C-alpha positions as CSV (number, residue, x, y, z in Angstrom):
1,M,53.7,-56.8,27.6
2,F,53.6,-54.4,30.3
3,Y,52.2,-50.9,28.7
4,A,49.5,-53.5,27.5
5,A,48.8,-54.2,31.0
6,I,49.0,-50.6,32.2
7,L,46.7,-49.8,29.2
8,V,44.1,-52.3,29.9
9,A,44.2,-51.3,33.7
10,L,43.4,-47.3,32.7
11,L,40.9,-48.4,30.6
12,G,39.6,-50.2,33.2
13,V,39.8,-47.2,35.8
14,S,38.2,-45.3,33.0
15,L,35.0,-47.3,32.5
16,A,34.1,-48.3,35.9
17,L,34.7,-44.5,36.8
18,I,31.9,-43.5,34.1
19,A,29.9,-46.5,34.7
20,R,29.5,-45.3,38.6
21,Y,29.6,-41.3,37.7
22,P,27.8,-40.9,35.0
23,L,26.9,-37.1,35.2
24,R,30.8,-36.7,35.5
25,A,31.5,-37.4,32.3
26,N,32.1,-34.9,29.8
27,D,29.4,-33.3,27.1
28,D,30.9,-35.7,24.3
29,V,31.5,-38.7,26.2
30,A,27.8,-38.7,27.1
31,L,27.2,-38.0,23.2
32,N,29.3,-41.0,22.2
33,L,27.6,-43.3,25.2
34,E,24.1,-42.6,24.0
35,I,25.1,-43.1,20.3
36,G,26.8,-46.4,20.9
37,R,23.3,-47.2,23.0
38,F,21.8,-46.3,19.5
39,I,24.0,-48.6,17.6
40,R,23.3,-51.5,20.0
41,D,20.1,-51.0,19.4
42,G,20.0,-51.6,15.9
43,A,20.2,-47.7,14.8
44,R,22.6,-47.1,11.1
45,P,25.4,-44.5,11.1
46,Y,24.2,-41.1,10.1
47,I,20.8,-42.4,9.1
48,G,19.3,-43.0,13.0
49,Y,21.2,-40.2,14.2
50,V,22.9,-37.1,13.4
51,D,26.6,-36.3,14.3
52,I,29.9,-34.7,12.8
53,N,32.6,-37.1,14.1
54,F,33.6,-40.4,12.2
55,P,31.6,-43.3,12.9
56,T,35.3,-45.0,14.4
57,I,34.5,-44.0,18.2
58,H,30.3,-44.7,17.9
59,Y,31.4,-47.9,17.2
60,L,34.1,-47.9,20.0
61,S,31.6,-46.4,22.7
62,V,29.0,-49.5,21.7
63,I,31.7,-51.4,24.1
64,P,30.8,-49.6,27.1
65,V,27.7,-49.4,26.9
66,V,27.0,-53.1,26.4
67,L,29.5,-54.2,29.3
């Protein structure tokens, strides 16, 4: 339980820093967030956009976009 709390706290801090300083995000992070926005708006993987990564990270990137 303790490790889960630490993981949640680190995830929260990471998302807060990305939201506060979006220009400091890595290129891959910025692209994944943009793809997350596309998916949120209804795009389908590899049809509405082009990327070589697996779609798992794309779907996970929808979470910070929605928040």
